[in-house]
C-alpha positions, 0 to 999 in steps of 0.5 A: 159878725157879732156872733163870730166875735162872741164865739171867738170871745167865748173860745178865748175865755174857754182856752184861758180857763183851761190853761189856768186849770192846767197850770194850777194842776201842774203847780199842785202836782209839782208841789206834791212831788216836792213834798214827797221828795222832802218826805223821802229825804227826811225818812232816809235821814231818820233811818241813817241817824237811827242806824248810827244811834241804835247800832243796827240796820233799819233794813234788817229790822222792823220797828213797831209802836203800839198804844195801850190804855196805860202807855204803850210799846216800842218793839223792834225785831230782826226780819230774819229769824236767823239774824242773831246779830241784829237780835242781840243788837236790838236787845242791847239797844232797847235795854239801854233805851229803857234805862235812859228814858227812865232817867229822863234822857231822850237824846237818842230820839232827839238825835234820830229825828233831828227834833224834840218829839212831841210828848218828850217834855212831859215825859221828862217832867213826869219821869218818876210817874212812868215805868220803862220795862225791857222785855225780850222777844224771840227776834228782838225786844220791846220797851213797855212804857206804862203809867197811871198818870193821865197826863203822862199817858197823853204824852206817851201816846203823842210820842208813840204816834210821832214815832209811827209817822216819822218811822213810817211803820204803818202802825195804828195810832189807835189805842189797842185795848187787848193783847200784849202788842206782840204780833 
């Protein structure tokens, strides 16, 4: 009888542990699912606000953010080489962004991301130390951001890494020492 009681107690304990583990796994999966849905919703909202603020469609263009030892690049290109409308809209937007950033105006990324991106406060404060140069690319353009100020470089890198993450570009957050950043 004692061994039967022990067996039943052991079986009950094993069942309870299994049920607890399954509940925890289910809760973890539910949490992950909720996080994924929240991230997708946020990304969709970023794209929607971005389309409005930039004047071109994110589905017809590609964004890239590249870190360089002295700053980095914001690059946007039309996905279709024949899409001259997107190319021209990109160029117009990036010329405007280079001017606004140089003046310390980061209202566009603050609107697009619904928050102040990391690095922006320092970039505003150090605006006289940072150069923003628009450059045309075959299918769009880029803004070259450069400085010799180490505090400004750190802020630019924070800003670009945030852009990579929030736009989900898949770009490397590492500093690229070689080349111009053009693919």
